[in-house]
N, CA, C and O atoms as a GROMACS GRO file, in nm:
protein
  392
    1MET      N    1  -3.293  -1.125   1.338
    1MET     CA    2  -3.381  -1.076   1.233
    1MET      C    3  -3.473  -0.968   1.291
    1MET      O    4  -3.521  -0.981   1.404
    2SER      N    5  -3.497  -0.865   1.217
    2SER     CA    6  -3.581  -0.753   1.260
    2SER      C    7  -3.728  -0.794   1.264
    2SER      O    8  -3.775  -0.871   1.181
    3SER      N    9  -3.800  -0.739   1.362
    3SER     CA   10  -3.944  -0.762   1.367
    3SER      C   11  -4.020  -0.647   1.300
    3SER      O   12  -4.143  -0.643   1.301
    4GLN      N   13  -3.943  -0.554   1.241
    4GLN     CA   14  -4.006  -0.440   1.174
    4GLN      C   15  -4.098  -0.489   1.064
    4GLN      O   16  -4.069  -0.586   0.994
    5LEU      N   17  -4.211  -0.418   1.050
    5LEU     CA   18  -4.312  -0.455   0.952
    5LEU      C   19  -4.342  -0.335   0.863
    5LEU      O   20  -4.359  -0.223   0.912
    6THR      N   21  -4.349  -0.359   0.734
    6THR     CA   22  -4.388  -0.255   0.639
    6THR      C   23  -4.528  -0.287   0.589
    6THR      O   24  -4.559  -0.401   0.555
    7LEU      N   25  -4.610  -0.185   0.586
    7LEU     CA   26  -4.746  -0.199   0.538
    7LEU      C   27  -4.762  -0.107   0.417
    7LEU      O   28  -4.727   0.011   0.423
    8VAL      N   29  -4.814  -0.162   0.308
    8VAL     CA   30  -4.845  -0.084   0.189
    8VAL      C   31  -4.996  -0.102   0.166
    8VAL      O   32  -5.044  -0.214   0.148
    9VAL      N   33  -5.067   0.010   0.166
    9VAL     CA   34  -5.213   0.005   0.153
    9VAL      C   35  -5.253   0.086   0.031
    9VAL      O   36  -5.228   0.207   0.024
   10TYR      N   37  -5.316   0.020  -0.065
   10TYR     CA   38  -5.366   0.088  -0.185
   10TYR      C   39  -5.515   0.114  -0.169
   10TYR      O   40  -5.590   0.029  -0.119
   11SER      N   41  -5.557   0.232  -0.211
   11SER     CA   42  -5.699   0.265  -0.208
   11SER      C   43  -5.737   0.336  -0.337
   11SER      O   44  -5.658   0.411  -0.394
   12ARG      N   45  -5.861   0.313  -0.381
   12ARG     CA   46  -5.912   0.376  -0.503
   12ARG      C   47  -6.038   0.453  -0.466
   12ARG      O   48  -6.132   0.397  -0.408
   13ALA      N   49  -6.038   0.582  -0.500
   13ALA     CA   50  -6.153   0.667  -0.471
   13ALA      C   51  -6.266   0.645  -0.570
   13ALA      O   52  -6.244   0.610  -0.686
   14LYS      N   53  -6.387   0.666  -0.520
   14LYS     CA   54  -6.502   0.670  -0.610
   14LYS      C   55  -6.486   0.789  -0.703
   14LYS      O   56  -6.420   0.886  -0.665
   15PRO      N   57  -6.543   0.785  -0.823
   15PRO     CA   58  -6.535   0.901  -0.913
   15PRO      C   59  -6.585   1.028  -0.843
   15PRO      O   60  -6.692   1.029  -0.782
   16GLY      N   61  -6.506   1.132  -0.852
   16GLY     CA   62  -6.540   1.259  -0.790
   16GLY      C   63  -6.500   1.270  -0.644
   16GLY      O   64  -6.516   1.376  -0.583
   17MET      N   65  -6.448   1.162  -0.586
   17MET     CA   66  -6.410   1.161  -0.444
   17MET      C   67  -6.258   1.154  -0.424
   17MET      O   68  -6.211   1.128  -0.313
   18GLU      N   69  -6.183   1.177  -0.531
   18GLU     CA   70  -6.037   1.164  -0.525
   18GLU      C   71  -5.975   1.254  -0.418
   18GLU      O   72  -5.896   1.210  -0.335
   19GLU      N   73  -6.013   1.381  -0.421
   19GLU     CA   74  -5.955   1.476  -0.325
   19GLU      C   75  -6.007   1.452  -0.183
   19GLU      O   76  -5.933   1.469  -0.086
   20GLU      N   77  -6.131   1.413  -0.171
   20GLU     CA   78  -6.187   1.385  -0.038
   20GLU      C   79  -6.117   1.266   0.026
   20GLU      O   80  -6.086   1.268   0.145
   21LEU      N   81  -6.092   1.161  -0.053
   21LEU     CA   82  -6.018   1.047   0.000
   21LEU      C   83  -5.880   1.091   0.045
   21LEU      O   84  -5.835   1.055   0.154
   22GLY      N   85  -5.812   1.169  -0.037
   22GLY     CA   86  -5.680   1.218   0.000
   22GLY      C   87  -5.683   1.299   0.128
   22GLY      O   88  -5.597   1.283   0.214
   23LYS      N   89  -5.782   1.386   0.140
   23LYS     CA   90  -5.796   1.468   0.260
   23LYS      C   91  -5.811   1.380   0.384
   23LYS      O   92  -5.748   1.404   0.487
   24ARG      N   93  -5.895   1.279   0.374
   24ARG     CA   94  -5.917   1.188   0.488
   24ARG      C   95  -5.792   1.108   0.521
   24ARG      O   96  -5.759   1.088   0.639
   25LEU      N   97  -5.722   1.061   0.418
   25LEU     CA   98  -5.599   0.986   0.442
   25LEU      C   99  -5.493   1.074   0.508
   25LEU      O  100  -5.422   1.029   0.598
   26LEU      N  101  -5.482   1.196   0.462
   26LEU     CA  102  -5.380   1.286   0.517
   26LEU      C  103  -5.406   1.321   0.663
   26LEU      O  104  -5.311   1.353   0.736
   27THR      N  105  -5.532   1.316   0.709
   27THR     CA  106  -5.559   1.342   0.851
   27THR      C  107  -5.507   1.230   0.940
   27THR      O  108  -5.496   1.248   1.062
   28LEU      N  109  -5.474   1.115   0.882
   28LEU     CA  110  -5.422   1.003   0.960
   28LEU      C  111  -5.271   1.013   0.985
   28LEU      O  112  -5.218   0.946   1.073
   29VAL      N  113  -5.202   1.097   0.908
   29VAL     CA  114  -5.056   1.100   0.912
   29VAL      C  115  -5.003   1.144   1.048
   29VAL      O  116  -4.927   1.071   1.111
   30GLU      N  117  -5.042   1.262   1.093
   30GLU     CA  118  -4.984   1.317   1.216
   30GLU      C  119  -5.008   1.228   1.338
   30GLU      O  120  -4.913   1.197   1.410
   31PRO      N  121  -5.134   1.184   1.364
   31PRO     CA  122  -5.152   1.098   1.481
   31PRO      C  123  -5.084   0.962   1.468
   31PRO      O  124  -5.038   0.906   1.567
   32SER      N  125  -5.076   0.909   1.346
   32SER     CA  126  -5.008   0.781   1.327
   32SER      C  127  -4.860   0.794   1.355
   32SER      O  128  -4.801   0.709   1.421
   33ARG      N  129  -4.798   0.901   1.304
   33ARG     CA  130  -4.656   0.923   1.328
   33ARG      C  131  -4.625   0.942   1.476
   33ARG      O  132  -4.513   0.915   1.520
   34ALA      N  133  -4.722   0.989   1.552
   34ALA     CA  134  -4.703   1.011   1.695
   34ALA      C  135  -4.711   0.883   1.777
   34ALA      O  136  -4.672   0.882   1.894
   35GLU      N  137  -4.759   0.775   1.718
   35GLU     CA  138  -4.767   0.648   1.790
   35GLU      C  139  -4.625   0.596   1.817
   35GLU      O  140  -4.536   0.608   1.732
   36GLU      N  141  -4.607   0.540   1.934
   36GLU     CA  142  -4.476   0.495   1.977
   36GLU      C  143  -4.411   0.396   1.881
   36GLU      O  144  -4.290   0.401   1.859
   37GLY      N  145  -4.490   0.306   1.824
   37GLY     CA  146  -4.435   0.202   1.737
   37GLY      C  147  -4.420   0.240   1.591
   37GLY      O  148  -4.374   0.159   1.510
   38CYS      N  149  -4.458   0.363   1.555
   38CYS     CA  150  -4.451   0.406   1.416
   38CYS      C  151  -4.311   0.454   1.381
   38CYS      O  152  -4.256   0.542   1.447
   39ILE      N  153  -4.253   0.395   1.279
   39ILE     CA  154  -4.122   0.437   1.229
   39ILE      C  155  -4.141   0.543   1.120
   39ILE      O  156  -4.071   0.644   1.119
   40SER      N  157  -4.234   0.519   1.030
   40SER     CA  158  -4.267   0.617   0.925
   40SER      C  159  -4.408   0.590   0.876
   40SER      O  160  -4.460   0.479   0.884
   41TYR      N  161  -4.469   0.697   0.824
   41TYR     CA  162  -4.608   0.688   0.777
   41TYR      C  163  -4.625   0.796   0.671
   41TYR      O  164  -4.624   0.915   0.703
   42ASP      N  165  -4.641   0.756   0.546
   42ASP     CA  166  -4.648   0.852   0.435
   42ASP      C  167  -4.764   0.816   0.343
   42ASP      O  168  -4.794   0.699   0.321
   43ILE      N  169  -4.828   0.919   0.290
   43ILE     CA  170  -4.938   0.904   0.196
   43ILE      C  171  -4.892   0.952   0.058
   43ILE      O  172  -4.830   1.058   0.046
   44HIS      N  173  -4.923   0.874  -0.044
   44HIS     CA  174  -4.884   0.906  -0.181
   44HIS      C  175  -5.007   0.901  -0.271
   44HIS      O  176  -5.100   0.824  -0.247
   45GLN      N  177  -5.007   0.985  -0.376
   45GLN     CA  178  -5.111   0.979  -0.478
   45GLN      C  179  -5.046   0.941  -0.610
   45GLN      O  180  -4.938   0.991  -0.643
   46SER      N  181  -5.111   0.853  -0.684
   46SER     CA  182  -5.058   0.807  -0.812
   46SER      C  183  -5.039   0.923  -0.909
   46SER      O  184  -5.125   1.011  -0.919
   47ASN      N  185  -4.928   0.922  -0.980
   47ASN     CA  186  -4.903   1.021  -1.085
   47ASN      C  187  -4.985   0.991  -1.210
   47ASN      O  188  -5.011   1.080  -1.290
   48ASP      N  189  -5.026   0.864  -1.226
   48ASP     CA  190  -5.096   0.822  -1.346
   48ASP      C  191  -5.248   0.818  -1.330
   48ASP      O  192  -5.321   0.832  -1.428
   49ASP      N  193  -5.295   0.799  -1.207
   49ASP     CA  194  -5.438   0.787  -1.182
   49ASP      C  195  -5.470   0.856  -1.050
   49ASP      O  196  -5.443   0.800  -0.944
   50PRO      N  197  -5.526   0.975  -1.054
   50PRO     CA  198  -5.550   1.051  -0.930
   50PRO      C  199  -5.648   0.985  -0.834
   50PRO      O  200  -5.660   1.029  -0.720
   51ALA      N  201  -5.717   0.881  -0.877
   51ALA     CA  202  -5.808   0.809  -0.788
   51ALA      C  203  -5.735   0.711  -0.697
   51ALA      O  204  -5.791   0.664  -0.598
   52VAL      N  205  -5.608   0.681  -0.730
   52VAL     CA  206  -5.533   0.581  -0.656
   52VAL      C  207  -5.440   0.649  -0.555
   52VAL      O  208  -5.360   0.735  -0.589
   53TRP      N  209  -5.454   0.606  -0.430
   53TRP     CA  210  -5.372   0.656  -0.320
   53TRP      C  211  -5.301   0.537  -0.255
   53TRP      O  212  -5.349   0.424  -0.262
   54MET      N  213  -5.187   0.565  -0.192
   54MET     CA  214  -5.112   0.459  -0.126
   54MET      C  215  -5.060   0.511   0.008
   54MET      O  216  -5.009   0.623   0.017
   55ALA      N  217  -5.075   0.429   0.109
   55ALA     CA  218  -5.011   0.457   0.238
   55ALA      C  219  -4.890   0.364   0.248
   55ALA      O  220  -4.901   0.243   0.224
   56TYR      N  221  -4.776   0.421   0.282
   56TYR     CA  222  -4.653   0.344   0.301
   56TYR      C  223  -4.612   0.363   0.446
   56TYR      O  224  -4.576   0.473   0.488
   57GLU      N  225  -4.618   0.254   0.523
   57GLU     CA  226  -4.599   0.262   0.666
   57GLU      C  227  -4.493   0.164   0.713
   57GLU      O  228  -4.484   0.053   0.660
   58ASN      N  229  -4.415   0.204   0.811
   58ASN     CA  230  -4.320   0.113   0.874
   58ASN      C  231  -4.347   0.113   1.024
   58ASN      O  232  -4.356   0.218   1.087
   59TRP      N  233  -4.360  -0.008   1.079
   59TRP     CA  234  -4.394  -0.026   1.219
   59TRP      C  235  -4.287  -0.110   1.287
   59TRP      O  236  -4.226  -0.198   1.226
   60ARG      N  237  -4.264  -0.081   1.413
   60ARG     CA  238  -4.161  -0.149   1.491
   60ARG      C  239  -4.190  -0.299   1.502
   60ARG      O  240  -4.098  -0.380   1.502
   61SER      N  241  -4.319  -0.336   1.511
   61SER     CA  242  -4.354  -0.477   1.527
   61SER      C  243  -4.499  -0.499   1.487
   61SER      O  244  -4.575  -0.404   1.467
   62GLU      N  245  -4.536  -0.624   1.475
   62GLU     CA  246  -4.674  -0.664   1.447
   62GLU      C  247  -4.766  -0.614   1.559
   62GLU      O  248  -4.879  -0.573   1.533
   63ASN      N  249  -4.719  -0.620   1.683
   63ASN     CA  250  -4.800  -0.572   1.796
   63ASN      C  251  -4.828  -0.423   1.785
   63ASN      O  252  -4.939  -0.379   1.815
   64ASP      N  253  -4.729  -0.345   1.742
   64ASP     CA  254  -4.749  -0.201   1.725
   64ASP      C  255  -4.851  -0.174   1.615
   64ASP      O  256  -4.934  -0.083   1.627
   65LEU      N  257  -4.846  -0.251   1.508
   65LEU     CA  258  -4.944  -0.236   1.400
   65LEU      C  259  -5.084  -0.273   1.450
   65LEU      O  260  -5.182  -0.204   1.418
   66ALA      N  261  -5.094  -0.379   1.526
   66ALA     CA  262  -5.224  -0.420   1.581
   66ALA      C  263  -5.281  -0.311   1.669
   66ALA      O  264  -5.402  -0.284   1.664
   67LEU      N  265  -5.197  -0.248   1.749
   67LEU     CA  266  -5.242  -0.138   1.834
   67LEU      C  267  -5.288  -0.019   1.748
   67LEU      O  268  -5.387   0.046   1.780
   68HIS      N  269  -5.217   0.007   1.641
   68HIS     CA  270  -5.252   0.115   1.548
   68HIS      C  271  -5.395   0.097   1.497
   68HIS      O  272  -5.470   0.194   1.487
   69PHE      N  273  -5.432  -0.026   1.464
   69PHE     CA  274  -5.566  -0.053   1.410
   69PHE      C  275  -5.678  -0.028   1.511
   69PHE      O  276  -5.794  -0.020   1.473
   70THR      N  277  -5.644  -0.015   1.639
   70THR     CA  278  -5.745   0.012   1.742
   70THR      C  279  -5.761   0.161   1.771
   70THR      O  280  -5.849   0.200   1.848
   71MET      N  281  -5.677   0.245   1.712
   71MET     CA  282  -5.681   0.388   1.743
   71MET      C  283  -5.812   0.451   1.695
   71MET      O  284  -5.861   0.417   1.588
   72PRO      N  285  -5.870   0.541   1.775
   72PRO     CA  286  -5.999   0.602   1.741
   72PRO      C  287  -6.001   0.671   1.605
   72PRO      O  288  -6.100   0.661   1.533
   73TYR      N  289  -5.894   0.741   1.568
   73TYR     CA  290  -5.892   0.810   1.439
   73TYR      C  291  -5.890   0.713   1.322
   73TYR      O  292  -5.947   0.742   1.216
   74LEU      N  293  -5.828   0.599   1.338
   74LEU     CA  294  -5.827   0.498   1.232
   74LEU      C  295  -5.962   0.426   1.226
   74LEU      O  296  -6.012   0.395   1.117
   75ARG      N  297  -6.021   0.400   1.342
   75ARG     CA  298  -6.154   0.340   1.346
   75ARG      C  299  -6.256   0.433   1.280
   75ARG      O  300  -6.344   0.387   1.208
   76ALA      N  301  -6.243   0.564   1.305
   76ALA     CA  302  -6.336   0.660   1.244
   76ALA      C  303  -6.322   0.659   1.092
   76ALA      O  304  -6.422   0.665   1.021
   77PHE      N  305  -6.198   0.652   1.043
   77PHE     CA  306  -6.177   0.643   0.898
   77PHE      C  307  -6.242   0.515   0.844
   77PHE      O  308  -6.313   0.519   0.744
   78ALA      N  309  -6.219   0.403   0.912
   78ALA     CA  310  -6.273   0.274   0.867
   78ALA      C  311  -6.426   0.275   0.866
   78ALA      O  312  -6.488   0.219   0.776
   79ASP      N  313  -6.486   0.338   0.965
   79ASP     CA  314  -6.632   0.342   0.976
   79ASP      C  315  -6.697   0.416   0.860
   79ASP      O  316  -6.812   0.390   0.826
   80ARG      N  317  -6.623   0.511   0.798
   80ARG     CA  318  -6.680   0.593   0.691
   80ARG      C  319  -6.612   0.571   0.555
   80ARG      O  320  -6.636   0.646   0.461
   81LYS      N  321  -6.530   0.469   0.546
   81LYS     CA  322  -6.451   0.447   0.423
   81LYS      C  323  -6.536   0.422   0.300
   81LYS      O  324  -6.497   0.460   0.190
   82ASP      N  325  -6.653   0.359   0.317
   82ASP     CA  326  -6.737   0.327   0.202
   82ASP      C  327  -6.794   0.451   0.134
   82ASP      O  328  -6.841   0.443   0.020
   83GLU      N  329  -6.792   0.564   0.202
   83GLU     CA  330  -6.837   0.690   0.141
   83GLU      C  331  -6.745   0.734   0.027
   83GLU      O  332  -6.789   0.798  -0.068
   84VAL      N  333  -6.616   0.699   0.037
   84VAL     CA  334  -6.518   0.749  -0.059
   84VAL      C  335  -6.445   0.642  -0.139
   84VAL      O  336  -6.386   0.672  -0.243
   85LEU      N  337  -6.448   0.517  -0.094
   85LEU     CA  338  -6.373   0.411  -0.162
   85LEU      C  339  -6.456   0.342  -0.269
   85LEU      O  340  -6.572   0.308  -0.247
   86ALA      N  341  -6.395   0.321  -0.385
   86ALA     CA  342  -6.460   0.251  -0.495
   86ALA      C  343  -6.451   0.100  -0.479
   86ALA      O  344  -6.531   0.026  -0.537
   87GLU      N  345  -6.354   0.054  -0.399
   87GLU     CA  346  -6.332  -0.089  -0.379
   87GLU      C  347  -6.265  -0.108  -0.243
   87GLU      O  348  -6.218  -0.010  -0.184
   88PRO      N  349  -6.260  -0.230  -0.193
   88PRO     CA  350  -6.196  -0.253  -0.063
   88PRO      C  351  -6.049  -0.213  -0.065
   88PRO      O  352  -5.983  -0.218  -0.169
   89LEU      N  353  -5.999  -0.174   0.051
   89LEU     CA  354  -5.856  -0.144   0.065
   89LEU      C  355  -5.774  -0.268   0.029
   89LEU      O  356  -5.813  -0.380   0.062
   90ASP      N  357  -5.663  -0.247  -0.036
   90ASP     CA  358  -5.569  -0.354  -0.069
   90ASP      C  359  -5.452  -0.339   0.028
   90ASP      O  360  -5.364  -0.256   0.007
   91ILE      N  361  -5.451  -0.420   0.134
   91ILE     CA  362  -5.351  -0.409   0.240
   91ILE      C  363  -5.250  -0.521   0.224
   91ILE      O  364  -5.285  -0.639   0.221
   92ARG      N  365  -5.122  -0.482   0.215
   92ARG     CA  366  -5.014  -0.579   0.197
   92ARG      C  367  -4.908  -0.557   0.304
   92ARG      O  368  -4.865  -0.444   0.328
   93LYS      N  369  -4.865  -0.666   0.368
   93LYS     CA  370  -4.762  -0.661   0.471
   93LYS      C  371  -4.632  -0.717   0.416
   93LYS      O  372  -4.631  -0.816   0.342
   94PHE      N  373  -4.521  -0.653   0.453
   94PHE     CA  374  -4.389  -0.696   0.411
   94PHE      C  375  -4.297  -0.698   0.531
   94PHE      O  376  -4.312  -0.620   0.625
   95SER      N  377  -4.200  -0.790   0.528
   95SER     CA  378  -4.097  -0.799   0.632
   95SER      C  379  -3.960  -0.781   0.568
   95SER      O  380  -3.937  -0.826   0.455
   96ILE      N  381  -3.870  -0.716   0.640
   96ILE     CA  382  -3.733  -0.697   0.593
   96ILE      C  383  -3.660  -0.830   0.595
   96ILE      O  384  -3.669  -0.905   0.692
   97LYS      N  385  -3.589  -0.859   0.490
   97LYS     CA  386  -3.515  -0.985   0.480
   97LYS      C  387  -3.364  -0.965   0.466
   97LYS      O  388  -3.291  -1.063   0.450
   98SER      N  389  -3.317  -0.842   0.472
   98SER     CA  390  -3.172  -0.820   0.456
   98SER      C  391  -3.102  -0.814   0.588
   98SER      O  392  -2.980  -0.796   0.593
   0.00000   0.00000   0.00000
């Protein structure tokens, strides 16, 4: 069985902060993709509600994801997230079962 882990993270911007949230999320893409354990890392914006953003990430293992959460650029985002988020991040983990 694969130890690969998929992370889906939903975020909702405060009114008027939709583009700023997107800008901040997009700065995480390049360094995250460069991490050894990152398989894919993509940011999406809802077609129906521009305040809703989603990160779709695939990681080689739970350990790689744990290391990702310690990265300075992710810590910097987390430290300032309340400036742009209307509600807490909705973080969901999935495992491949096929």
